[in-house]
C-alpha positions as CSV (number, residue, x, y, z in Angstrom):
1,M,-6.7,-4.6,2.2
2,F,-8.6,-3.0,5.2
3,R,-6.3,-0.9,7.4
4,L,-7.1,-0.3,11.0
5,F,-5.5,2.6,11.9
6,S,-6.2,6.1,13.3
7,N,-7.3,9.0,11.3
8,T,-4.5,11.6,10.3
9,T,-4.1,14.8,12.4
10,L,-4.1,16.8,8.9
11,P,-7.2,18.8,8.0
12,T,-10.0,17.0,6.0
13,A,-8.1,14.9,3.7
14,L,-8.3,15.4,-0.1
15,C,-6.1,13.2,-2.0
16,L,-4.9,13.0,-5.6
17,G,-4.0,10.0,-7.6
18,V,-3.1,10.2,-11.3
19,T,-3.1,7.3,-13.7
20,L,-1.8,7.7,-17.1
21,A,-2.7,4.8,-19.2
22,L,-1.1,4.7,-22.6
23,T,-2.9,2.2,-25.2
24,G,-1.2,1.1,-28.3
25,V,0.5,4.7,-28.7
26,S,1.1,5.5,-32.5
27,L,1.6,8.9,-33.1
28,S,1.8,10.2,-36.7
29,A,4.3,12.9,-37.3
30,S,2.3,14.5,-40.1
31,A,-1.0,14.9,-38.5
32,A,-1.0,15.4,-34.5
33,P,-3.7,13.7,-32.5
34,A,-6.4,15.7,-31.0
35,R,-6.1,16.3,-27.2
36,K,-9.5,16.3,-25.3
37,A,-10.3,16.5,-21.7
38,L,-13.3,16.0,-19.1
39,I,-13.1,17.6,-16.0
40,I,-15.4,16.3,-13.1
41,A,-15.2,18.4,-9.6
42,N,-17.2,17.5,-6.6
43,A,-16.8,19.7,-3.4
44,R,-20.6,19.7,-2.1
45,Y,-21.8,16.8,0.0
46,P,-24.4,17.0,2.7
47,E,-23.7,17.6,6.3
48,V,-22.1,14.7,8.0
49,S,-24.8,12.7,10.1
50,K,-26.5,9.3,10.4
51,D,-27.2,9.5,6.5
52,N,-23.8,10.8,5.4
53,M,-20.4,10.0,6.2
54,F,-18.5,12.4,4.1
55,D,-18.3,16.1,4.5
56,S,-17.7,18.8,2.0
57,L,-14.4,19.8,0.4
58,A,-12.8,23.2,0.2
59,A,-10.4,22.4,-3.0
60,P,-12.2,20.6,-5.8
61,E,-13.7,23.7,-7.6
62,Y,-10.4,25.5,-7.5
63,D,-8.7,22.3,-8.8
64,A,-11.0,22.0,-11.8
65,A,-10.4,25.7,-12.9
66,L,-6.5,25.4,-12.5
67,M,-6.8,22.0,-14.5
68,R,-8.9,23.4,-17.3
69,D,-6.6,26.4,-17.8
70,T,-3.6,24.2,-17.6
71,L,-4.7,21.6,-20.3
72,R,-6.1,24.4,-22.4
73,G,-2.6,26.0,-22.5
74,Q,-1.3,22.4,-23.7
75,G,-3.7,22.1,-26.4
76,F,-6.5,20.2,-25.0
77,Q,-10.0,21.0,-25.9
78,V,-11.8,21.4,-22.7
79,P,-15.3,23.3,-23.4
80,G,-17.3,24.5,-20.8
81,S,-19.9,21.6,-21.3
82,Q,-16.8,19.1,-20.4
83,V,-16.3,20.6,-16.9
84,L,-18.6,19.4,-14.6
85,L,-19.1,20.9,-11.2
86,N,-20.8,19.3,-8.3
87,K,-22.9,16.9,-10.2
88,N,-24.9,13.7,-9.6
89,R,-23.9,10.3,-10.6
90,R,-26.4,10.3,-13.8
91,T,-25.2,13.5,-15.0
92,I,-21.7,12.2,-14.5
93,K,-21.9,8.7,-16.2
94,D,-24.0,10.5,-19.0
95,A,-21.1,12.9,-19.9
96,V,-18.5,10.4,-19.4
97,K,-20.3,8.2,-22.2
98,R,-20.5,11.2,-24.6
99,F,-17.1,12.0,-24.1
100,V,-15.8,8.6,-24.9
101,R,-18.3,8.3,-27.9
102,N,-16.7,11.5,-29.4
103,L,-13.2,10.2,-29.1
104,N,-11.2,9.0,-32.3
105,P,-9.1,5.7,-31.5
106,D,-5.7,7.9,-32.0
107,D,-6.8,11.0,-29.6
108,I,-5.2,11.8,-26.5
109,A,-7.8,12.0,-23.7
110,M,-7.9,12.9,-20.1
111,I,-10.7,12.6,-17.5
112,Y,-9.8,14.5,-14.4
113,F,-12.0,13.7,-11.1
114,S,-11.5,15.7,-7.7
115,G,-13.8,14.8,-4.8
116,H,-14.2,12.3,-2.3
117,G,-13.4,8.5,-3.1
118,T,-12.7,5.4,-1.3
119,A,-11.7,1.5,-2.0
120,L,-14.1,-1.3,-0.8
121,E,-13.7,-5.2,-1.2
122,T,-16.4,-7.0,-3.1
123,E,-16.9,-10.3,-4.5
124,G,-15.2,-9.1,-7.6
125,G,-12.0,-7.9,-5.8
126,V,-11.1,-4.5,-4.6
127,H,-12.5,-1.4,-6.4
128,N,-12.0,2.4,-6.3
129,Y,-15.3,4.4,-5.8
130,L,-15.6,8.0,-6.9
131,L,-18.5,9.8,-4.9
132,P,-20.9,12.2,-6.8
133,S,-22.4,15.2,-5.1
134,G,-25.9,15.8,-4.1
135,Q,-26.3,12.8,-2.2
136,G,-25.3,11.2,1.1
137,F,-23.4,8.0,1.6
138,A,-24.3,6.3,4.8
139,S,-23.3,2.7,4.2
140,R,-21.0,0.3,2.4
141,A,-23.5,-0.7,0.0
142,D,-24.3,3.2,-0.7
143,V,-20.9,3.6,-1.8
144,I,-20.6,0.2,-3.8
145,H,-24.2,0.9,-5.8
146,E,-24.2,4.7,-5.8
147,A,-20.7,5.9,-6.5
148,I,-18.7,5.6,-9.7
149,N,-16.2,2.8,-10.3
150,A,-12.8,4.2,-11.1
151,K,-12.0,1.4,-13.4
152,W,-15.0,2.1,-15.5
153,L,-13.6,5.4,-16.3
154,L,-10.2,4.0,-17.3
155,D,-11.4,1.3,-19.2
156,S,-14.1,3.1,-21.3
157,M,-11.4,5.4,-22.5
158,G,-8.7,2.5,-23.0
159,D,-11.0,0.3,-25.1
160,K,-11.9,3.4,-27.5
161,L,-8.4,4.5,-27.6
162,T,-6.8,1.8,-29.3
163,E,-4.0,3.8,-31.0
164,G,-4.1,6.9,-28.7
165,I,-3.4,8.0,-24.9
166,A,-5.9,7.6,-22.1
167,I,-5.1,9.6,-19.1
168,L,-7.2,9.4,-15.7
169,V,-6.5,11.8,-13.1
170,L,-8.0,11.0,-9.7
171,D,-8.1,13.7,-7.1
172,A,-9.9,11.5,-4.2
173,C,-9.8,11.1,-0.8
174,R,-7.5,8.3,0.6
175,N,-8.5,8.1,4.0
176,S,-12.4,6.9,4.6
177,P,-14.4,8.1,7.4
178,A,-14.4,5.8,10.7
179,P,-17.5,4.4,10.3
180,L,-16.7,3.2,6.6
181,K,-13.5,1.6,7.8
182,G,-15.6,-0.6,10.1
183,M,-17.4,-1.8,7.2
184,G,-14.2,-2.6,4.8
185,A,-13.3,0.3,3.3
186,Q,-9.5,1.2,2.5
187,P,-7.2,3.6,1.0
188,L,-7.6,3.9,-2.8
189,T,-6.0,0.6,-4.2
190,S,-3.8,0.4,-7.0
191,M,-5.0,0.5,-10.6
192,E,-2.0,-1.1,-12.2
193,K,-2.0,-1.6,-15.8
194,E,0.4,-2.8,-18.3
195,N,2.0,0.0,-20.2
196,A,0.0,2.4,-17.7
197,L,1.4,5.0,-15.2
198,V,-0.4,5.3,-12.1
199,V,0.5,8.5,-10.0
200,Y,-0.6,9.1,-6.3
201,G,-1.0,12.5,-4.7
202,T,0.1,10.8,-1.5
203,R,1.2,7.3,-0.5
204,Q,-1.4,4.8,0.4
205,G,-2.5,5.1,4.1
206,W,-1.2,8.7,4.4
207,A,-3.3,11.7,4.2
208,A,-3.3,14.4,1.4
209,I,-4.2,17.9,2.2
210,D,-7.4,19.8,1.1
211,N,-6.2,23.4,0.9
212,R,-9.0,24.8,3.4
213,E,-7.2,28.2,3.1
214,G,-8.7,28.7,-0.4
215,G,-7.3,27.4,-3.7
216,P,-6.3,24.1,-5.2
217,S,-5.0,21.2,-3.2
218,I,-1.3,21.1,-2.7
219,F,-0.8,18.3,-5.3
220,T,-2.8,19.7,-7.9
221,E,-1.2,23.2,-7.2
222,H,2.2,21.6,-8.1
223,F,1.4,19.3,-10.5
224,A,-0.3,21.8,-12.8
225,K,2.5,24.2,-12.4
226,N,5.0,21.3,-13.5
227,L,2.9,20.2,-16.4
228,T,3.4,23.8,-17.9
229,K,6.9,24.2,-16.7
230,F,8.2,20.8,-18.0
231,A,5.7,20.4,-21.0
232,H,8.4,19.4,-23.4
233,Q,9.9,17.0,-21.1
234,P,9.0,13.1,-20.4
235,I,6.2,13.0,-17.8
236,S,8.4,11.2,-15.4
237,T,10.3,14.5,-15.0
238,T,7.0,16.4,-14.2
239,L,6.2,13.8,-11.6
240,N,9.7,13.7,-9.9
241,V,9.7,17.4,-9.7
242,T,6.1,17.4,-8.5
243,R,7.0,15.0,-5.7
244,G,9.8,17.2,-4.1
245,D,7.6,20.3,-4.3
246,V,4.5,18.7,-2.6
247,I,6.9,17.3,0.2
248,D,8.5,20.5,0.9
249,D,5.1,22.7,0.5
250,S,3.4,20.2,3.0
251,Q,5.8,20.3,5.6
252,K,6.2,24.1,5.4
253,R,2.5,24.5,5.9
254,Y,1.7,21.7,8.4
255,G,5.0,20.7,10.0
256,K,7.7,18.1,9.3
257,D,5.4,15.2,10.7
258,N,2.6,15.9,8.0
259,K,4.6,15.6,4.7
260,Q,2.6,14.5,1.9
261,V,4.5,12.3,-0.6
262,P,3.4,11.6,-4.3
263,W,4.2,8.4,-5.5
264,E,3.7,6.1,-8.5
265,D,3.5,2.5,-10.1
266,N,5.1,2.6,-13.3
267,G,4.0,0.4,-15.9
268,L,5.0,2.3,-19.2
269,R,7.0,0.4,-21.6
270,G,8.7,1.3,-24.9
271,D,11.5,3.8,-25.8
272,T,9.4,6.7,-26.5
273,P,8.6,9.0,-23.8
274,F,5.2,10.7,-23.2
275,C,5.2,14.5,-22.8
276,I,2.3,16.7,-22.2
277,S,3.2,19.2,-24.8
278,S,1.1,19.4,-28.1
279,N,4.6,19.9,-29.7
280,G,5.9,16.8,-28.2
281,C,9.2,16.0,-26.6
282,Q,12.6,18.2,-26.8
283,H,15.5,16.0,-26.5
284,S,17.9,17.1,-24.0
285,N,21.8,17.0,-24.6
286,P,23.2,13.8,-23.3
287,A,25.9,15.7,-21.5
288,D,23.2,17.8,-20.0
289,K,21.4,14.9,-19.2
290,Q,23.9,13.0,-17.6
291,A,25.0,16.0,-15.7
292,L,21.4,16.4,-14.1
293,A,21.3,12.8,-13.4
294,A,24.4,12.9,-11.4
295,K,23.0,16.1,-9.5
296,D,20.0,14.2,-8.6
297,E,21.9,11.3,-7.4
298,A,24.1,13.4,-5.1
299,L,21.2,15.4,-3.7
300,A,19.3,11.9,-2.9
301,A,22.6,10.6,-1.1
302,K,22.6,14.1,0.8
303,D,19.1,13.8,1.9
304,E,19.4,10.0,3.0
305,A,22.4,10.9,4.9
306,I,20.6,13.7,6.7
307,N,17.8,11.6,7.6
308,A,19.9,8.9,8.8
309,Q,21.5,11.3,11.1
310,Q,18.3,12.8,12.2
311,A,16.9,9.2,12.9
312,E,19.6,8.2,15.1
313,I,19.7,11.7,17.0
314,E,15.9,11.2,17.7
315,A,16.5,7.3,19.0
316,L,19.2,8.5,21.2
317,K,16.7,11.2,22.6
318,Q,14.0,8.7,23.0
319,Q,16.0,6.1,24.6
320,L,17.5,8.6,27.1
321,A,14.0,9.8,28.1
322,Q,12.6,6.3,28.6
323,Q,15.7,5.5,30.7
324,Q,15.1,8.6,33.0
325,A,11.3,7.9,33.0
326,N,11.8,4.2,34.1
327,P,15.5,3.7,35.3
328,A,14.6,0.2,36.3
329,F,13.9,-0.9,33.0
330,R,16.5,-1.9,30.2
331,P,15.8,-3.6,26.9
332,S,17.2,-7.1,26.8
333,T,20.7,-7.5,25.6
334,S,20.9,-11.3,26.0
335,H,18.6,-12.4,23.2
336,Q,20.5,-14.9,20.9
337,P,18.9,-17.8,19.0
338,L,19.9,-20.9,20.1
339,A,19.8,-23.1,16.7
340,L,18.2,-23.7,13.6
341,F,16.5,-27.2,12.8
342,Q,14.0,-28.8,10.3
343,D,11.5,-31.5,11.1
344,R,11.1,-34.3,8.8
345,L,7.9,-35.0,6.7
346,A,6.1,-38.3,6.9
347,S,5.9,-38.0,3.2
348,G,9.5,-37.3,2.6
349,G,11.7,-34.3,2.9
350,K,11.8,-31.7,5.5
351,G,9.6,-28.9,7.0
352,P,10.4,-25.3,7.2
353,V,13.8,-24.0,8.5
354,M,13.0,-23.3,12.3
355,V,14.9,-20.7,14.7
356,S,15.1,-21.4,18.4
357,I,13.8,-17.8,19.9
358,P,14.9,-17.6,23.6
359,T,12.6,-16.7,26.3
360,G,12.5,-13.2,27.3
361,E,10.6,-10.0,28.3
362,F,10.1,-6.9,26.1
363,R,7.7,-3.7,25.8
364,M,5.0,-4.3,23.1
365,G,3.4,-1.5,21.2
366,D,4.2,2.1,20.0
367,I,7.5,2.8,22.1
368,Q,8.4,5.9,19.9
369,G,4.9,7.5,20.5
370,K,4.4,8.2,16.9
371,G,2.1,5.4,16.1
372,H,-1.5,4.6,16.0
373,S,-4.0,4.4,18.8
374,D,-4.2,0.6,18.1
375,E,-0.7,0.4,19.1
376,K,-1.3,1.6,22.5
377,P,-0.7,1.2,25.5
378,V,2.8,0.2,25.5
379,H,3.1,-2.8,27.9
380,K,5.4,-5.5,29.1
381,V,5.0,-9.0,27.9
382,K,7.1,-12.2,29.2
383,V,7.4,-14.5,26.4
384,P,8.2,-18.1,26.9
385,A,10.8,-19.8,24.7
386,F,9.4,-20.9,21.0
387,A,10.4,-21.8,17.6
388,M,9.6,-19.7,14.6
389,G,10.2,-20.2,10.8
390,Q,13.3,-18.4,9.6
391,F,11.7,-17.5,6.6
392,E,8.1,-16.6,5.2
393,V,6.4,-20.0,3.8
394,T,7.2,-20.4,0.2
395,N,5.2,-20.9,-2.9
396,A,7.0,-24.4,-3.2
397,Q,6.2,-25.3,0.6
398,Y,2.5,-24.3,0.1
399,V,2.0,-26.1,-3.2
400,T,3.2,-29.4,-1.6
401,F,0.7,-29.2,1.1
402,L,-2.1,-28.3,-1.4
403,N,-1.3,-31.1,-3.6
404,A,-1.1,-33.4,-0.6
405,A,-4.5,-32.1,0.6
406,G,-6.3,-32.5,-2.9
407,K,-8.4,-29.5,-2.5
408,R,-9.0,-25.8,-2.2
409,G,-10.7,-25.4,1.1
410,P,-14.5,-25.0,2.1
411,S,-16.3,-22.6,0.1
412,G,-16.9,-20.7,3.2
413,Q,-13.2,-20.6,4.5
414,P,-11.3,-20.3,1.0
415,W,-7.6,-20.9,1.5
416,F,-5.8,-19.2,-1.4
417,E,-6.2,-17.8,-5.0
418,T,-4.4,-19.0,-8.0
419,Q,-2.7,-17.1,-10.6
420,K,-6.1,-17.4,-12.7
421,E,-7.7,-15.4,-10.1
422,D,-5.1,-13.0,-9.2
423,S,-2.3,-12.1,-11.6
424,R,0.0,-11.5,-8.7
425,S,-0.4,-15.3,-7.0
426,K,2.4,-17.8,-8.6
427,I,0.5,-20.8,-7.9
428,I,-0.9,-22.2,-11.1
429,G,-2.9,-25.5,-11.9
430,Q,-5.8,-27.5,-10.6
431,P,-6.4,-29.6,-7.4
432,G,-3.8,-32.4,-6.9
433,S,-1.6,-30.9,-9.7
434,F,-0.6,-27.4,-8.6
435,S,2.5,-26.1,-9.4
436,V,4.4,-22.9,-9.2
437,E,5.3,-20.5,-11.6
438,S,9.0,-20.7,-12.9
439,G,11.5,-18.8,-11.0
440,Y,8.8,-18.3,-8.1
441,A,9.4,-21.3,-6.0
442,Q,11.3,-19.7,-3.3
443,H,9.2,-16.4,-3.1
444,P,6.6,-16.3,-0.3
445,A,3.3,-17.6,-0.9
446,I,0.9,-14.8,-1.3
447,N,-3.0,-14.7,-1.7
448,I,-3.3,-16.9,1.5
449,S,-6.3,-16.4,3.9
450,W,-6.1,-16.9,7.7
451,Y,-7.9,-20.2,6.9
452,G,-5.2,-21.4,4.5
453,A,-2.4,-20.4,6.8
454,Q,-4.2,-22.8,9.5
455,A,-4.8,-25.5,7.3
456,Y,-1.2,-25.5,6.3
457,V,0.0,-25.6,10.0
458,A,-2.4,-28.4,10.6
459,W,-1.0,-30.4,7.9
460,L,2.5,-29.8,9.0
461,S,1.6,-30.7,12.5
462,Q,0.4,-34.2,10.9
463,Q,3.3,-34.8,9.0
464,T,5.9,-33.7,11.6
465,G,4.3,-35.1,14.7
466,Q,4.9,-31.8,16.3
467,T,2.5,-28.9,17.0
468,Y,2.9,-26.0,14.7
469,R,0.6,-23.1,14.7
470,L,0.7,-19.4,13.6
471,P,2.5,-17.0,16.1
472,T,0.4,-14.9,18.7
473,E,0.8,-11.2,18.3
474,S,3.0,-11.0,21.1
475,E,5.3,-13.6,19.8
476,W,5.6,-12.3,16.4
477,E,6.6,-8.5,17.7
478,Y,9.0,-10.1,20.4
479,A,10.7,-11.7,17.6
480,A,10.5,-9.0,15.2
481,R,12.1,-6.6,17.6
482,A,15.0,-9.2,18.6
483,G,15.6,-7.2,21.8
484,T,15.4,-3.8,20.1
485,E,13.2,-0.7,21.0
486,T,13.4,1.2,17.9
487,A,10.8,1.7,15.1
488,Y,12.5,-1.1,13.0
489,W,14.9,-3.7,14.2
490,W,17.7,-2.3,12.6
491,G,17.0,1.3,14.3
492,N,14.9,4.3,13.1
493,Q,16.2,4.8,9.7
494,A,13.7,4.2,6.9
495,P,14.0,1.2,4.8
496,V,15.8,1.0,1.5
497,C,15.6,-1.4,-1.5
498,D,19.1,-2.8,-1.0
499,A,19.5,-6.2,-0.3
500,N,23.1,-5.5,1.0
501,A,22.0,-2.8,3.5
502,R,21.2,-3.5,7.2
503,N,18.0,-1.6,6.9
504,G,17.2,-3.1,3.6
505,A,13.3,-4.4,3.0
506,V,10.8,-5.0,0.3
507,F,8.3,-2.2,0.2
508,Y,6.5,-0.2,-2.2
509,K,9.6,1.8,-3.4
510,C,11.4,-1.6,-4.6
511,K,8.6,-2.0,-7.2
512,G,7.3,-5.1,-8.7
513,N,6.2,-8.0,-6.5
514,T,7.7,-10.2,-3.6
515,R,11.4,-11.1,-3.5
516,P,12.8,-14.6,-2.7
517,V,12.5,-15.1,1.2
518,D,16.0,-15.2,2.0
519,S,16.9,-12.1,-0.1
520,F,17.6,-9.6,2.6
521,Q,19.5,-9.6,5.8
522,A,18.1,-11.3,8.6
523,N,17.3,-9.5,11.9
524,P,19.3,-10.6,15.2
525,F,17.0,-13.5,15.7
526,K,18.3,-14.8,12.2
527,L,14.6,-13.9,10.7
528,H,14.5,-13.1,7.2
529,H,11.8,-10.4,6.0
530,I,10.0,-10.3,9.4
531,L,9.5,-6.7,8.0
532,G,8.3,-6.2,4.4
533,N,7.9,-8.7,1.5
534,A,4.7,-10.1,2.9
535,W,2.2,-9.3,5.3
536,E,2.1,-12.3,7.9
537,W,-1.0,-13.5,9.6
538,V,-1.0,-14.2,13.2
539,E,-3.2,-16.2,15.5
540,D,-4.9,-13.4,17.5
541,C,-8.2,-11.8,16.7
542,Y,-7.9,-7.9,16.0
543,R,-8.6,-5.4,19.0
544,K,-8.7,-1.7,18.7
545,N,-6.0,-1.4,21.6
546,Y,-4.2,-3.1,24.3
547,N,-6.3,-2.1,27.5
548,R,-7.4,-5.8,27.8
549,H,-4.1,-7.3,27.0
550,T,-2.3,-8.9,30.0
551,E,1.3,-9.7,30.3
552,S,0.7,-13.2,28.8
553,A,1.9,-13.9,25.3
554,K,-1.3,-15.7,24.6
555,A,-3.5,-14.9,21.4
556,A,-6.3,-12.4,21.9
557,R,-9.7,-14.1,21.6
558,C,-12.2,-12.7,19.5
559,E,-14.6,-10.2,21.0
560,A,-18.5,-10.7,20.5
561,G,-19.4,-9.3,16.9
562,S,-15.8,-9.6,15.6
563,S,-13.8,-11.9,13.6
564,Y,-11.0,-9.8,12.1
565,R,-7.7,-11.5,12.6
566,V,-4.4,-9.5,12.9
567,L,-1.8,-9.2,10.2
568,R,2.0,-8.0,11.0
569,G,5.0,-6.8,9.1
570,G,4.0,-5.1,6.2
571,G,4.4,-6.3,2.4
572,W,5.9,-5.4,-1.0
573,N,3.3,-2.7,-1.6
574,V,3.1,-0.8,1.5
575,D,4.7,2.7,3.0
576,P,7.9,2.4,5.1
577,E,5.5,3.2,8.1
578,D,3.6,0.0,7.7
579,L,7.1,-2.0,8.3
580,R,7.6,-0.7,11.8
581,A,7.5,-3.5,14.3
582,A,4.7,-2.1,16.4
583,F,2.5,-1.4,13.4
584,R,-0.7,-3.6,13.4
585,N,-3.1,-4.4,10.6
586,G,-6.3,-6.6,10.3
587,N,-8.7,-8.1,8.0
588,Q,-11.4,-10.7,7.7
589,P,-9.9,-14.4,8.1
590,G,-11.1,-15.2,4.4
591,S,-9.4,-12.2,2.9
592,R,-6.8,-13.2,0.1
593,G,-4.5,-10.3,-0.3
594,S,-1.8,-9.9,-3.1
595,S,0.7,-9.2,-0.4
596,V,-0.7,-11.4,2.3
597,G,1.2,-14.6,3.4
598,F,2.4,-16.1,6.8
599,R,5.3,-17.9,8.8
600,V,4.9,-20.8,11.4
601,V,5.9,-21.3,14.9
602,R,6.1,-24.5,17.1
603,S,7.1,-25.3,20.7
604,A,10.7,-24.8,21.4
605,P,12.8,-28.1,20.8
């Protein structure tokens, strides 16, 4: 998904993602498999100009040396010919083919890459591209056709290592240059794979730090150190410790607002853990293990309590500052939903559950002053009364529409994707006989385009005799805030994966996919999952800021040369920041992301 947000204030970003993919592991006790590694580091790129959008990096060459020495210390074969510094595309691809050709099916193999990288959406989906040295990249086409697809590296090893372990380490930028963002670039996308572990040097959309002071990047420094320190422990231990080290180090160097938070998508299965040491894992005493787990849990609870206290203090300070700056303004405290209702469908049954949202005035945008440029300026908006779906439109509701329509939408304006096209989708079957995978009927419909959402509300209007539509961006934020001025409707505390918590929401930390639309607590307007679970299309065209917005709640029209539509609320695979009420995202109206859905509105009853 194309993120439209401002560049980070951190130094030039160098991002590290680590993918460990285990393929049919079967390690013999009598003969340890060989360990082999290929290291690729690209630091030198042409100067930034009209012919190149990526500048040179400081850390990759240090990263390569550190990883070479670390891996050799753990029994990996890393000859000089398998350490490539600042090589072009042809040299890198030839080296990868040669490396894979010399692997045995039961080997443990690693390819390490450090340098620039970005993700782009193509007809075949979203792919991660790693940029070789020695040439400039001035366009989207340059990246797609001249860079290296990271999935090719992973699949090349995985196909050969039928009984071994494939490890792919990606040390690649996650923040693309501004011109490339306008061409559809986005942070590195997930490379999830069954029985694989994907580890990122920083969360998607956040910047990682290229060490301009000299030396390896922050993530590589701590990752390499902990690979040695915890070599005999499961790799999860290395990753957990590294996460804490990187957070502390990044905040110490660049301030608390610039922390770097490594994370992972864990797809590993099986009872046998993987340890980096050539001697395998050393099993801990159960009592010691239990004590360590209790200690970790206590520390986590302590950290969460401290963060909550700090968030509340900050919120009070901000509220006081706002009142002092504008004593005449107070957030509304009279917002109360009037009623719940459902319209009947002409074909039988009922439409979505709707909530009557009262009229009111609110401040729209980055009230906390910590958001992105497209969330500014903060401005007052008067919103007439309307009704909004209490829940996101579900798979069951969308399939009812699809079977009534008997088609999939025009080729130039696709509506959705089935499970056959994207495994995250839970819609299966063919036109006229679509159904929902068992257990997912009440999950939000995802992989829905803006066109697909518009087709649904048109059908719903025809079925009910009422005028249904997508919310305007102002209506959506007004409903999401529900009379509040904090980052989230529950306050400024970060979300947690607890359905019983007031600040519970579905985001990347919850793992997996979507949840049923009524799983987590509703906001004061009785709206469930208005933040998290699935991104929600709104009516508006995306604009870079609110300078041209008036106090009207009408949808923003498309400007010349622009067709991007706005997405709000965040989804199951995003950062906590993306769940803020003011956070804005945008994408082409035909885009069908695995975390993108919608909810409906209609005129007040």
